[in-house]
C-alpha positions as CSV (number, residue, x, y, z in Angstrom):
1,M,-26.9,-11.7,-3.3
2,V,-27.6,-11.6,0.4
3,Q,-27.4,-9.0,3.2
4,F,-24.2,-8.9,5.3
5,T,-25.2,-9.7,8.8
6,K,-21.9,-10.7,10.5
7,Q,-21.1,-8.9,13.7
8,A,-17.7,-7.8,15.0
9,K,-16.1,-10.3,17.4
10,S,-13.5,-10.0,20.1
11,N,-10.0,-11.5,19.8
12,Q,-11.0,-14.2,22.3
13,E,-14.0,-15.2,20.2
14,H,-11.8,-15.4,17.1
15,L,-9.2,-17.5,18.9
16,Q,-11.9,-19.8,20.2
17,T,-13.2,-20.3,16.6
18,W,-9.7,-21.2,15.5
19,Q,-9.4,-23.7,18.3
20,D,-12.8,-25.2,17.5
21,R,-11.5,-25.8,13.9
22,G,-8.4,-27.6,15.2
23,L,-5.8,-24.9,15.4
24,I,-3.4,-25.4,18.4
25,I,-2.9,-22.3,20.4
26,P,-0.7,-23.0,23.4
27,D,-0.6,-19.4,24.7
28,L,-3.9,-17.6,24.3
29,A,-2.6,-14.4,25.9
30,R,0.3,-14.2,23.4
31,A,-2.0,-15.0,20.5
32,D,-4.3,-12.2,21.7
33,R,-1.5,-9.7,21.6
34,Y,-0.6,-10.6,18.1
35,L,-4.2,-10.3,16.9
36,S,-4.3,-6.8,18.6
37,F,-1.4,-5.6,16.4
38,I,-2.0,-7.6,13.2
39,G,-5.7,-8.1,13.2
40,Y,-7.8,-11.3,12.8
41,Y,-8.9,-10.6,9.2
42,R,-5.3,-10.1,7.9
43,L,-3.9,-13.0,9.8
44,S,-6.7,-15.3,8.9
45,A,-5.6,-15.3,5.3
46,Y,-2.4,-17.0,6.4
47,T,-4.3,-19.9,7.9
48,I,-5.6,-21.0,4.5
49,P,-2.5,-23.1,3.5
50,F,-3.0,-25.1,6.7
51,Q,-6.7,-25.9,6.1
52,I,-7.6,-29.4,5.0
53,V,-10.1,-30.4,2.3
54,N,-12.4,-32.8,4.1
55,N,-14.0,-34.9,1.4
56,I,-16.8,-37.5,1.0
57,Y,-15.8,-40.1,-1.6
58,L,-18.7,-41.3,-3.6
59,S,-18.6,-44.8,-5.1
60,P,-19.8,-45.2,-8.7
61,N,-23.0,-46.9,-7.7
62,E,-24.1,-44.1,-5.4
63,N,-26.8,-42.2,-7.1
64,V,-26.2,-38.8,-5.6
65,N,-26.3,-35.6,-7.6
66,F,-24.7,-32.3,-6.3
67,P,-25.6,-29.1,-8.2
68,K,-22.4,-27.3,-9.1
69,S,-23.7,-24.2,-7.2
70,Q,-23.5,-26.2,-4.0
71,I,-19.9,-27.5,-4.6
72,P,-17.5,-24.8,-3.2
73,F,-13.8,-24.3,-3.8
74,I,-12.1,-27.6,-5.0
75,Y,-13.8,-30.6,-6.3
76,L,-12.5,-33.7,-8.1
77,P,-14.4,-36.5,-9.9
78,L,-16.6,-38.3,-7.3
79,T,-15.3,-35.9,-4.5
80,V,-17.2,-33.2,-2.8
81,H,-15.8,-30.6,-0.4
82,I,-18.3,-30.2,2.4
83,I,-16.4,-29.1,5.6
84,P,-14.5,-25.8,5.2
85,H,-11.8,-24.2,7.5
86,K,-10.7,-27.3,9.4
87,Y,-7.0,-27.4,10.1
88,K,-4.5,-30.1,9.4
89,V,-3.4,-32.2,12.4
90,D,-0.8,-30.5,14.6
91,T,-1.1,-27.1,13.0
92,S,-0.3,-24.4,15.6
93,F,-0.7,-20.7,15.9
94,D,3.0,-20.3,15.4
95,D,2.8,-22.1,12.0
96,V,0.4,-19.4,10.9
97,L,2.4,-16.6,12.5
98,N,5.7,-17.7,11.0
99,L,4.1,-17.8,7.5
100,Y,2.9,-14.2,8.1
101,I,6.3,-13.1,9.3
102,F,8.0,-14.8,6.3
103,D,5.6,-13.0,3.9
104,R,6.1,-9.7,5.6
105,E,9.9,-10.0,5.5
106,L,9.9,-11.1,1.8
107,R,7.6,-8.2,0.9
108,L,10.1,-5.8,2.6
109,L,13.0,-7.2,0.7
110,V,11.1,-6.9,-2.6
111,M,10.0,-3.3,-1.8
112,D,13.6,-2.4,-0.9
113,A,14.8,-3.7,-4.2
114,I,12.0,-1.9,-6.1
115,E,12.8,1.3,-4.3
116,R,16.5,1.1,-5.3
117,I,15.5,0.4,-8.9
118,E,13.0,3.3,-8.9
119,V,15.6,5.8,-7.5
120,A,18.2,4.6,-10.1
121,I,15.7,5.1,-12.9
122,R,14.8,8.6,-11.8
123,A,18.5,9.5,-11.6
124,Q,19.3,8.1,-15.0
125,I,16.4,9.8,-16.8
126,C,17.3,13.1,-15.3
127,N,21.1,12.8,-15.7
128,V,21.0,11.5,-19.3
129,L,18.4,14.0,-20.6
130,C,20.1,17.0,-18.8
131,H,23.4,16.0,-20.5
132,L,21.9,15.4,-24.0
133,S,19.8,18.6,-24.0
134,N,22.1,20.8,-21.9
135,D,18.9,22.1,-20.4
136,A,17.8,21.8,-16.7
137,F,14.2,22.2,-17.9
138,W,14.3,19.7,-20.8
139,Y,11.0,18.2,-19.8
140,T,9.2,21.4,-20.9
141,D,10.2,20.7,-24.5
142,E,7.8,18.3,-26.2
143,Q,10.4,17.1,-28.6
144,H,11.8,14.8,-25.8
145,F,8.5,13.0,-25.7
146,S,7.1,10.4,-28.2
147,H,3.5,11.6,-27.7
148,N,2.3,15.1,-27.3
149,Y,-0.6,13.9,-25.1
150,T,1.9,12.3,-22.6
151,H,3.9,15.6,-22.5
152,M,0.8,17.7,-21.8
153,R,-0.4,15.3,-19.1
154,L,3.0,15.4,-17.4
155,L,3.0,19.2,-17.4
156,A,-0.6,19.3,-16.1
157,S,0.4,16.9,-13.3
158,I,3.4,19.1,-12.2
159,E,1.4,22.3,-12.4
160,R,-1.4,20.8,-10.3
161,Q,1.1,19.6,-7.6
162,L,2.7,23.0,-7.5
163,L,-0.6,24.8,-7.2
164,D,-1.7,22.4,-4.4
165,E,1.6,22.9,-2.5
166,K,1.3,26.7,-2.9
167,K,-2.2,26.7,-1.4
168,R,-1.0,24.6,1.5
169,L,2.0,26.9,2.1
170,E,-0.3,30.0,2.0
171,S,-2.6,28.3,4.5
172,D,0.2,27.6,6.8
173,E,1.5,31.2,6.6
174,K,-2.0,32.5,7.2
175,A,-2.3,30.3,10.3
176,I,1.0,31.7,11.6
177,D,-0.1,35.3,11.1
178,Q,-3.3,34.6,13.1
179,R,-1.3,33.6,16.2
180,K,-1.9,36.5,18.5
181,S,0.5,35.5,21.3
182,V,3.5,35.2,19.0
183,S,5.9,38.1,18.3
184,Q,6.4,39.2,14.7
185,A,10.0,38.0,14.8
186,D,8.9,34.5,15.9
187,K,6.2,34.5,13.2
188,D,8.8,35.3,10.5
189,A,11.0,32.5,11.8
190,L,8.1,30.1,11.7
191,K,7.2,31.2,8.2
192,D,10.8,30.7,7.1
193,K,10.7,27.2,8.6
194,V,7.5,26.1,6.8
195,R,8.9,27.5,3.5
196,K,11.8,25.1,3.7
197,E,9.8,22.0,4.7
198,N,10.2,20.5,1.2
199,F,11.9,21.4,-2.0
200,L,8.7,22.5,-3.7
201,R,8.0,25.1,-1.0
202,H,11.5,26.3,-1.1
203,Y,11.3,26.8,-4.9
204,L,8.0,28.5,-4.7
205,S,9.2,30.8,-2.0
206,K,12.5,31.7,-3.5
207,Y,12.0,31.8,-7.3
208,D,9.4,33.5,-9.4
209,S,10.7,32.3,-12.7
210,P,10.6,29.8,-14.4
211,K,7.2,28.8,-13.3
212,L,8.1,25.1,-13.2
213,P,11.0,23.7,-11.2
214,P,14.2,22.2,-12.7
215,S,14.1,18.6,-13.9
216,W,15.9,17.1,-10.8
217,M,13.0,18.4,-8.7
218,M,10.4,17.5,-11.3
219,I,11.6,13.9,-11.4
220,E,10.9,13.5,-7.7
221,M,7.4,14.7,-8.1
222,L,6.4,11.9,-10.4
223,T,4.7,8.7,-9.3
224,W,6.2,5.3,-10.4
225,G,3.4,5.1,-13.0
226,E,4.2,8.5,-14.5
227,L,7.9,7.6,-14.9
């Protein structure tokens, strides 16, 4: 292992490096703007498909030995990769940018589909178990879980989230009380507002029993992994 010694570079320096490696950048000002919003490090990953493998082909009678530790990335029989990061002929900044945009749009489509699936799963779990158990708090009964440990972990997670939200709510209310230039009526209005900021605060502020919220609230508290 070696010490990291690279220094931060400006967008102009990064663009010059790309140009030195053969990337065509017709409009430097435009490319600079994109780097300002995307970042060189992120966008540089999308240049990899446009890089060439510049090889030296060794004939069988050439007595040259290359230690494996000195042969990076891709190597074939009698072929050694020695010049990294050069770009294929006629590769432009727009080629790289378009690949980034395609990947971003594809990722958004996938995330949209995953979000729809996740919402549907949450709804189905809650609706089915509420119907079968005829109980809004079915998740507090361990008989609906295949493993007791899983049930205990679920309850612990919900209780922890409730406690954290209660502390945040109390902190917000305390901050409102400390406002000296605000009338008591305005303080009460502000407190009422922060108590309704989310469903957990609303439940904690309005109900003292049961301790845990109903299942349709609980299901929204779970992460994708906890489902």
